[in-house]
N, C-alpha and C positions, 0 to 999 in steps of 0.2 A: 646616235643613239642616245634617250631620258635615262638620265641617271637621279636614282631616287638618293637626292641629299638632303640634307637639313638645308634650310635657308638662313644665307648668314644675316648677321644683326649688321646691318650695312648704316643705321641713322647716323651714327656720328662719320662715317668715310663721306656719307652723301653731303652733310654738312660743310664738312672741310673744303670738298672738291666744289661744292655746285656755290657756296656763300664764302668760303675762306677767311672766317672769322673762328674765335677760339669759343664762342658761345654767346646768347643772348644774356643780355642782361636787363633784367624786367623792371618796369615803372611800379610803382606801390601802386596797390587798389585807389581808384579817384585821382590819380594822376592823369592829367590829358596832354595827348601829342596835337590835340586838335589845333591850339593857340599856335602852335610853331608852324604846324600844317600850312593853315588856312592864310597865314601869315604870308607866305608864298604864292603869287598868283603864278598861273591862273585858277579860277574857279570856275567849273562847268556845272550845269544842271543836267543830268543824264538819267533818261527813264524818270525824270520826276524826284530823283536822288541827287543830293551834291557831290562831286568828288573834287579836291582840290590838293592844292602844293605837292607832294611828292607822290601820293599816290594816284594822282592824274596823270601825271610825268611819267611813272611806270606804265599806266593803263594807255598811254599813250604813243610807248616807245616804239611799237609796233608798225609805226609810218603810214597808217590809214586806219580810219574808222573802222571799217569793214575788218579789218586785220585786228584791231583791238578787240574789237567784237569777237570774231572768231576764236582768240584766244582767251579772252578774260570774261566774256561775256558781259552784259550789262549790271550795275550794280542793285543790289535786291537789299542793303540795309547802308541805313549812315555809318558814317565812321562813329564808331564808339569803343569805350573801354571794355576787354572783354578777358576772363580769365583763358590760358590756354590747358586744355586738358594733356596736352604733352609734359609740361614742365608745372604747371600749378600757379603759373605767375602771369600777371596782368599786363595786357598791350593794347594801346592803339590799334584797333582793327576794323577792316571794312571787308564785306562779302561781296562777291560778284557771282555772277551763274556759275562761273567754269574755274573760280578762285577764290582765294581769302589772303588779302595783303596784312600784313604786320609791321609794324612800326618801330624801328629801332634807333632811336636819335643816336644813342652812344655810338654806332656804329658810321663809318664813312661812307659817304655813296660810294655805288651804288647799294651798300649793304645795308644801309638804314631802312630800305624796304625788303622784306625776306616773305617769300610764297610759304603758304602752310602747304602742308603733305596731305593732300586731300586723297589723293589715290592710294597713297600709303594706307591712311587711316579705313578707305573703304575697304580694303582686303587685309587688314593686320589678322595674322593668325593662318591665315589660308596656304595650303602648301605643306601643311606638316606630315609627317609620317611617323608609321613606327619601325623604329629602326630595327629590333627585333625581327617584326615580320615582313619588314620591306614593302608595308603596305600603307595606302594613303589613307591618312583618317576620315576625310570626308569625303562624299562622292561630288565631282566634280571639281576638285581642286588640281588635278593633274596638270594643268596649264603654268598653276604657280610653283611647282616643283622646279628646281634650277636642275641644268642641262649642261652637259660637258661639252668643252670647247669643240664646236664643229670643224670638222677639216676642209668647209667649203667656205670659210670666211674671204670678205673683199670688201671694195668700198660699197656695194650693195647690199652687204649683209655683215652687220657688227654683233660682236657678242661680248659682253660685261662681265669681268671676274668679279666683281663688285656682289653682283645680283646672281650671276650666273643664267642670265637670261640673252635671249639675241633679240636683234632688229632691223627688218630688212623691208622691202617692197616699198608701196607707197606711204606706209606708217614713216619709215625712215626718211622718207623724202620730205614729208610735213613737217617731222622732228624737226629735222635741220633748218628748214626753211623758217621756224617761227619762234627760234630760241634754243633749240638742243638742250642739251643736259641743265645750263641754268634754269629756263623756262619749265621743263617737264621733268628732270631728274631721271634717273636711271629704271629700264623697265623691269618690272617686278612681275610679269607673266609672260607667256608665249600667247598669240593670237588665239581665241577661241570663241565659240558661239555662246551671246549670253541673251537672257531676255530684258529688252530695255523697259526699266521702269515708266519711262515716258509715253509708251504706246504701246506696250506687250508685246512687241514682234523682236522675232531672234535677230542679231546683229553679230558680225564678227568684230571683237574689240581687244584692244589690250591696253593692260594698265602700267603707268607709269608712278611714281613715286607723287607726282603732283596733279594728275589727270589720269584720263582715259581715250582713248583714239576710238573712233567708231568708223567702221565701213559701211558706206552706204551707196552701192553700186546702183540703187534706183534712179540717185541723182546725179547732174551733170558737176563736172569738175569746176569750181574746187570745193564745190561741196560734197562731193563724193566719200570725201573724208573728214568726218566732226569729231569734235571734242566732247567727251562728256559733259553733262551739266551737275557735277560733283557738288558744286557749291550749293546750287538749288535742294540737292539729294540732302545736305549735311548742317546746312546754316542753322537750324533749328534744333542741332546736338549741341546747344551752348550750355557751357557750365557754368553754375550757379554759385557764386561764392557763399560761403556760411553764414555771414553777418546779411545775405538776403535771402537765407529760408525761412519759410514761416514758423520755425520752430526758434530762432533766434531773439534772444533776449532784447527786450525795449532798452534804448541807448538812455542815457541820462537819467536813470531811473533807480533809485535803491528803497529795498524793502522794510518797512518798520519793524518787521520781524523775522529773524534767521529761521526759523524752527516753523513747520506745520506738522499739526497733529489730525491724521485720517482716522476714522472708524468705517473698518470692513469686517461684517459679519463671516464672510466667508475667507477663510485662510487657504493659501497654496497647499499642497499637499507636498509639493517640490516647485523649484525654479529651474528643473531640466530643460536643454534646449528642446527636447522630444515632447514634451509639455505644452499643450497651447489652450487650455481651458479660461475662461474669463477673470478668475483672480491671478493665476499667472501669468496672463497676457498685461495685465494690469502692472504687476510689477516691475516685470522684464522690461516694459517699455520706457521705466526710470532708469535701467540699467543697460541696456542695449541700444545700438543703433544700426538696422541693416542697412543695407546698400541703399534703399529707397523705403520711404514712408507712406503713413497716409494722415489726410487731416480730419477734422471733425466731420467733413461733408464727404469723407471717401476719395478726394483728389489725390495723386501721387505726386511727390515731390523727393528730391534727391537726398539723400543722408551721406554715406559712406562712400557716393557714388558721385559725380561730377554734373550728371545729368539723368533724368530719367529715359532710357531707351523706348522707343517707339517707331512703328514703321513708317509715321509721319516725319518724325526728325532725323530718319537715317539709322539711329541706334538697333535698329533693326531691320533686318531686310531677308527677302528669298533669294534662297541661291540656287542655279542649276535648272534644269529640265527635266522634264517627264517624270519617272517615276523616282530619279532623285533628285526632285526639287525639296528643298530643307528649310527650314526657318534659323536663321542665326541671330541671335542677339547679344551686344556687347555691351559690357559697361567699362568704364575708367575709374578707378578707384582715386581718390584724392590722395595725394602722397603726405606723407605726415601725423596720418590719423592713427592712434595708440590705443591699445588693450590697457586695461585699468593698472596692469603691472609695468606699464611702459614699454611692452614690446610692439614694433609696428605693425598694421594691418595690413596686410599683402593679398594678391592674389592666390597666394599659396593655400590663406584658409577658407576661401571660397570653392578653391580644388579639393580640401580635404571635409568641407561642409557636405558636398555631393557625394564623395567614398563614405562617408560617416554616414550618412541617410539611406543610403541603399545597402549596408551592411546586414546581413542577414541577421547579427544579433540585436538589430534595433528595427523599434517598432517606434516609427515618426509619422505626425502629419503631415510633413513633408514629401513622403515616400511616394505618394500617387502623381504630385507634380515633375518628381525628378524621375519617372519610368516614362516619361515622353522623352527622355533626351536620349541622344546617342552617344554624346560623350560632353565635357565639358573642358575646356583648354586654358592655359594662361602665358600668352606668348611674351609676355614680362611681368615686372612685379607689380606693376599697377593695371594689368588688363586681365579681364576674364571673359569668355565668350562661349555661352550657351548653345550648341547645337543640338536642333530638335531630330528628330527621327524622319528620315523620307519617307515615300509609301512604299517602296521597295525595303529598306530596315523594318519596317513595321508589320511587313508581310513574313520577313524572317524571324522577327522577335516571337510574332503571336504563333510560329508552328512549335516553338519550345516553352512560350510562357503562357499561360492563359490571362490575359491582359484585356479583359472584354471592352473598354475604351480605345482599342486598337481598330475593332472591327468596322465603327463607322467611317474611320477615315478611309480604311483599306476599300469597305465597298462606294464610298463617295468619289474614292482615288483624288485624294487631298495629302498634302504632307500634313504631317503631325503637328497639332501647335496647340496653344493654350490661350485663353481668353486672358489669363492673366500674367502674360509674358513679360510684362515689365517690368513684373516685381518677380521673378524665378529665382534669383540667387541669393542663398543664407551664406554666411560667414561664421564661422566658428572658430575659437582660438586654438590652432593645431598645435602650439608648442605647448598647451596646458592637457586638452582634452585626447591629444594625439598619444599620451602616456597612460592613458585609461582604457582596459579595456571595454570595447564599446558596449556590451551587456551590464558593465558595473555602474555606466557614468551615471545615471539616475538615482544612486543611492551613493555615490562618491559626496564628501562634504563640499566639492565644486558646483553641486547643482544646488545649496544653499545658499552659497556665495558666487556667483556665477562670475567668468570673467566677461566684461562687455568693455565698449568705447562709449558707452552713452555716458552723461552728466552725474550719475548718482552711481554708488558702489553698496554692498551690504557690508554694513559694520559687525552688526551681531542679528539675529534672530531667534528671539526666545519664543518657541514652538508654545501653539495655542495663547500667549500673550503678546507680543510686539514683535516691531522688527525695525532697527534703525538704520538708515540710508543717509551715507554722506559723502560730501563731492568726490568725484572722482578726479584726483590732481592732476592726472594725463589727460583728461578731456579738453579737445582743443577744436571742436568741431566750429564752434560758435563761441561767443564769451561765456563766461561762467553762468550758471542759473543764479538768478535773483535770491533765491532760498536755500539756505545753505543744507539744513537736516531737514529730513522726512521720516515721521515717525507714525506708523502704521499700526494701530491697535486693534487685535483682532477679538472682540467681542460680542457675543450672541445678544447683548443689550448693554444700554450706558446708564450705570450707577448713578442715581440722582446727584447733583452738584459735579458731575463730570462733564455734561455738557458743554461747559462755559470753556473747556481745555481743548474741546474739537473746534476744528473748522471746515471739514469736509465729511460729509456722511453718504457714501457710496451708494447706487441703487441697492445693490444685494443686501442693505439693512431692513430692507423693509420690501412686503410682497402688495403691497398696493401704495397709491398716493397718499400721503400722509395730509394731514391737516395742520396747516400752521397756524400756530395758539402763541400763547405766552411763554410757553416752553422754547419755543423756538425764536423766539426775538433776538434780531440782530443777524439772522439767518436768513436767506433767499432758497426757494425752490427753483431749481432749474431745470426744465422740463422742454421735451421736443422726443417726437416719435421713435419709437425702438424698430430694431430689426426685427423684432420678435412678434409674431402675429397669433392669437390662440385661435383656434380652429376646432370643427369637429370632422373628422372622419369618417367616411362608410365603407363598411365593409362587403366589397361587391359580390361575393359567395353567399351572402345571405337572402333568401329568396325575395322579401319585399322590397331590399335596397337595389334589386334590379330594375326596379320597375322607377322611371325616370319622376312620373308623377308625384309618387311618396318623396324622392329626393328632394324635388323643387316646393312640394306642400310644407316639408318641414324648416325648407330655407326661409319659405315666407312665412313660417309661424313663427319665428324666434323676432322677438324685439330686441334687436341688439343695441338702439341709442339707450334702453333701460338698461344692458349691460353695463355700457361706458359710465352713464348716470351714477348709479348705484354702486357698482363694484370700484371701478376707476376715477369715481369724483368727476367725471367731466372730462377727462385727460388723455382717453384713447382716443381711435378715430376708426371709423367704419371702413373695410374695405369691400371691393368689389371681385377679386382676382386672387390670383396666388402668388403676386407679387407685391412687395411694399410699394406704393404712391412716390416712395422719394426715389428708388430707381430708374435710372434712366430709360430702360426698356421694358417697364413697366406699362399697360394701357391704363391702367388706374391714374398712371402720373397727370396731374393737370396740365402739365408742359408737353405731354405727348404730341398732342394734335399739330403743336406750333414747331416741333423739333422734325417729327416724321409724318407731313400731312398724308403722305400718300398709303402711309402703312395703316395709319388712323383709319382712312376711308374705306379700307377694304378688310382690316377684321377690328371689330368691335367684341366690347365684352355685355353679354347678356346683365342683364340689372333684375335682382329679386328682391324689392323692398319689402319691408314688414307690411304685409296684407293678410292677418287670419281668415278673413271671409275668402280669400281666392285659393287659400290654402285647405280651407272644408271644399270647396268648390272642385279642386284638382283631385281630390282624394274619392269624392263621391263620383265624379265624369271616371274614374278609371275602377269602380267597383269595391272600393272600401266605404264599408256601409258601418254606421255607428251601432252598435250591439246593447244591450240590456246594462252590460258595467260600462258603458259610455267609452268602449274601446272597439277601434275600428277592426274590423275582419273582412276577409275575402277566399270562398273556397276555403272555409274553415281555419285558415290562418289568421291568426290575431297579429295587429301592428304591436305588438310587446317583444322589445328588446332589452339586452344590458347597455346601460350607456356608462361607460368607465371613464375615471380619471383619475388622478393623485390624490393622496392627503392632503394637499396644501390647502391652505385656508381660503385665498384667493378662488383658486379653482374650482373648491367645492360650494362658494359662493355663486358664481356665475353657472355651475351644473344646476342647482336650486332655482334659477331664474327659468333656465333652457326648458328644465322637467315641466315646470308650470307653464309656459307655453307651449308644449306641445301635448300636455294634459287637453290643454283649453280646445284643442281642432281633434282629438280624439286616438292621439297616440301617447302609447304609454311607454314611456322611455324610465327603467328601471336603474335607479342611480346607485353604481358601485364605487368604493375607491378603495385605491391600492398604494402602498408605500411606494415611493419612486424607481428604487431599486428594482422591485416587481413589474412595476408598469411599463418600464423602459426597456427591460432585459431583452435581450436580442434572441435567445434562445427559446425556445418551443414551450417553454414554463409560465413566460409571458402570457396574460390573459388578450393581449391586443395584439401577440404573435400567433396563439393557438385558437382565436376566433372565438372566446369567449365573450369579449366585449365587441358588440356587434358598431357599436357608434362611440368614437375615441375621442378626447377630447385632450389636446396638449398645445404646447406652441412650436411653431419652424422659425427658424431664423431666414430672413430674406435681405441677400445682399446685393450689390454687382455680381457677385463670383459664384451666385446658386445658378444651377440648371435645374432639371425636370426631372430626373435620371431616377428618382424616388418612384415614378410612375410609370415607367418604364415596362413593357413587356416582359423584356429578358430579366427583369429583376423579379420578376413572380415564376416561379416553380412551384406547379400545382405539388409535386412530389416531394420538395424540399422547401417547402414554403418557411422553415423557420432559419433558412439559412438567406433567404432572397433579398430581403429588404423591402419590398413592394407588399407592404402587410396588409393592404386593402384590397389584393389582388384581383386589381384595375388592370384593364388590356385596352388600348387603342393605338393601333398601326400609323394613324397619323401623327400620333405624339411623339411616338418612335423617330417618325423620320424628321419631324421637326425640331426635337431636341438633338437628333446629330448634324444637322444644317446648324444648329445654333454653337454648338462645341465646335465644330472644325471650319467655321470661318473666320477667317481675319478681317475681311471688309465689313464695318459698323453697319451698315444698312444694312447687310444681307444678315448680319446677328439680329439686328433687330427686328427684321421683318421675320424670322423663324421663332425667335423668343414671343412674337405677337401670337402668330399663328399657333403656340402650344398654350398658351394664357386662353386664346378665345376656344380652344379643342376643351381644356380641361373645365372651364365654367359652362360651357354648352352641356359637359355630361355631369356638370356639377358634380365632380369627385369631394370635392367638400365643402363645408361652409366656412369661410371666412368670419369670425365674431368679431373681432376686435383687434386693431394694432395697436400694440400696446407702449404706455408713456415709459419712456427712460425718465425717472428723476433723482436727482440729488440734491442735496441739500449742502448750501454753500454759505460760509460767513461774508456777509455782507462786505466785511474790508478786505476781502481777497480777490485780488483783480486779475484780469487775464484768463480766467477759469473757462473753458471754452467744450462744454458737454457734445458727446458725438453720440451716434445711434446706436453704439453697441458692436458692429465690426473693428473700430477703432477705440483703443483704451481712451477714457477721458482723462488718462495721465498724458497723453500724447506731447502737450504744449507744456510740460512742467517747470522746464527752464523758463518760461516766462513769466509764472506766476510770481507775484509780488503782495503785500502786503500795504495797504495805504495807512 
């Protein structure tokens, strides 16, 4: 009978039994074992990769080439210095298809080469049970729950008290034949059915500390029992040392000045962990490091985690079969990372963040991402595992909670995922925030001087004046930042004579690109396309806009290049779709056809270039005739409507140009301007929501995380439109289907194909008129080195620890 018992922590037991030494002594980073290994003949090139010295001896000890390949597999990396995620130390390492070799020259042979615990790493945390409810925490994990000692033990059936698992049959035979406990370690599961990552077929498997046995009855002996390719599945999950991260300060460089002064016109209301607006994100990026981060091009890299978990590198994987299949994402936290008060960061801080974000008294931007999770587990101090909902669990949740996003997964019969699964984990200091009632955290003093693990901390914040940030003395991810002090001034304008004290002016300080002149002598304009794109939204319940010809005519009548030249001083970019050209899945991306040729061949963006004569012809052919007042009409209805935007000066400049262009083809767009708080209000009082404005001008942010939900039929309820979000009242079921596929696919190619279909549908229907991809412009002192401007998703302060003055 199976006993629901917690798994024993057998790591130390295994090490003593299998290896027989007290523990590893690590080589410092950069120290190589290669010279001593290669000095010992022989050397062989296997699979095009050199294997030498003791590594070759261990690989060859199975007695034959076939056996060596069977047990270890072929080499897949050269010998290299690599940090172990288990203890954070560097070892000379080589990966094989089924094994990882680790050199320990401080030990006597045979213990000078140790085998990595690839099986234990693959299944870490599985088999956890709820002691109170005696329930297995995750579906499909029953085989990992320990069993009581069976009564029928014999030479052909073993039971290991160290792991509470049995071993029998063909697997026991092969386990003994090819090295037993020393080679494979203790069993970590009972035999069970698992879908193979290699071919997608189900096989009976059993996990051990260092590998996985698979039964293949379709093959002849001795190939009817195989060892899993755990090396192939995990070798990409390589730990990146702090000094190799893209935020690491350059070596052998000193800054000519210890302080930088920054001008920001927008001041954060708070630095609360629940807030994620632009100014807050900027400042918090100096104070906190997450598990992973993004560079200026939106590429992910590890911070407090050793690696970025992906399906490709084995940090994420799908578990189970059928309706119980779910996504599992595992982080390994770096040992010794500390909060700014000196307390060590552990996996408990990740568990606390998960519970806090979902607390009923909390309004957090992270909430939607965490609602996709079934649970979060921390099997040890430095491991945190995020388990997503299976189809069955999603169906159960949807019975009691109205989470609309779950319906797509349920209807498509796919396990719940997030396209941003590689960065799901947040970390908050439990020892600090855990003492504060959740609802009071935003108002607590800690939200003005938050606790972080980043390079700086807030020394003081004089509201509406300036903020002083000083080095976090406990920061130890990389070497210390080159600039010691950051002084941020919150000013609506610069007083003459103060500019020479400023080294960086952020993009919030101006609404359009400034012209460099004598006043900016000694500064440079740093420009790149922003994630924001200005556009026009059609209101689809307005009669004339139901006519495709009218929408196309309006699109073709607008001289978008003139907007860029006159308003944005030539620094914007024309867009043809609803996804910025810098996004990998954008049909507007110049590299899209090269990256996804088959998708590009099937899905095309219709192009509507500036052509006022074509616009007039479209309207004429559709029956819209010019009246004596110069305004077109059809069936007694004039092509006259309210065209609204905010009171921002730059938007009003764009609006004036659009009004003139539309007037030239007989369309009367009546300009109206509203305070931003009114225009963007989500209630029925907003003219954009209640339909007063028929053509709305504002900006969307287009990032690699964006989807197409704002245009879904399900987000438009004609009875409750002020609560819906789809303020255009647009509906096309093809778009709904494409968006559902886009958000539920783990396969990149399938994601991109769904996104391409969505983009094509939206632009064939001409749901919006993309006016211009706005430029992101910042003004930087010419003596400031290593400043890397981001597009807007990532704060341009992301690599501040690399800045220095020449």
